[in-house]
C-alpha positions as CSV (number, residue, x, y, z in Angstrom):
1,M,44.8,-2.1,7.2
2,T,41.2,-2.9,6.7
3,W,39.2,-2.6,3.5
4,M,35.6,-1.8,2.8
5,F,33.0,-1.6,0.1
6,E,29.5,-0.4,0.0
7,V,26.5,-2.0,-1.6
8,Y,23.6,0.3,-2.7
9,Y,20.1,-0.7,-3.6
10,K,16.8,1.2,-3.9
11,G,14.7,1.1,-0.7
12,P,12.7,-0.1,1.1
13,V,14.8,-2.6,3.1
14,D,14.8,-6.1,1.5
15,S,15.8,-8.7,4.2
16,A,16.0,-11.6,1.7
17,R,18.3,-9.6,-0.6
18,E,20.5,-8.5,2.3
19,A,20.8,-12.1,3.5
20,R,22.1,-13.2,0.1
21,I,24.6,-10.3,0.1
22,N,25.7,-11.2,3.6
23,E,26.3,-14.8,2.6
24,V,28.6,-13.8,-0.2
25,V,30.5,-11.4,2.1
26,A,30.8,-13.9,4.9
27,A,32.2,-16.5,2.5
28,F,35.2,-14.2,1.9
29,G,35.7,-13.3,5.5
30,G,33.9,-9.9,5.5
31,H,31.3,-8.6,7.8
32,L,28.6,-5.9,7.9
33,D,29.9,-2.8,9.5
34,C,27.1,-0.3,8.9
35,H,23.5,-0.5,7.7
36,E,21.8,2.7,6.5
37,P,18.1,1.9,5.8
38,S,15.9,4.1,3.7
39,D,12.3,3.9,2.5
40,L,12.7,6.7,0.0
41,G,16.3,6.6,-1.1
42,P,19.0,4.0,-1.3
43,V,19.8,1.4,1.3
44,V,23.5,1.4,2.0
45,L,25.4,-1.6,3.4
46,T,29.0,-1.1,4.3
47,F,31.1,-4.2,4.6
48,E,34.6,-4.5,6.2
49,F,37.4,-7.0,5.2
50,S,40.9,-7.6,6.5
51,S,42.2,-8.5,3.1
52,L,42.1,-6.4,-0.1
53,E,42.0,-9.5,-2.3
54,A,39.0,-10.9,-0.4
55,A,37.2,-7.6,-0.7
56,K,37.9,-7.5,-4.4
57,T,36.7,-11.0,-5.0
58,A,33.5,-10.5,-2.9
59,A,32.8,-7.2,-4.7
60,D,33.2,-8.8,-8.1
61,E,30.9,-11.7,-7.2
62,L,28.2,-9.3,-6.0
63,R,28.6,-7.2,-9.2
64,T,28.2,-10.4,-11.3
65,A,25.0,-11.0,-9.4
66,G,23.7,-7.6,-10.3
67,E,24.4,-5.6,-7.2
68,H,25.7,-2.0,-7.2
69,V,29.0,-2.1,-5.4
70,E,31.3,0.9,-4.7
71,G,34.9,0.0,-3.7
72,P,36.8,-1.6,-2.2
73,E,38.7,1.2,-0.5
74,P,41.0,1.5,2.5
75,Y,38.9,1.8,5.7
76,G,39.8,3.4,9.0
77,D,43.3,4.4,9.9
């Protein structure tokens, strides 16, 4: 089973912010699965993990850094 969480932030797209988020996710073995850009609404980044514990730890670290994270939840199947 795979696990996912989403990170939301107010648009427009912020490449530097996304790079910082991606660094945290990659450190825990996750990867970007979907990027939904928006200039008017929220930007939504969906990250996928093979481990629930890794997803939880990455999500907690991002929340501590002030990011809005929804999940983790089961993904796929």
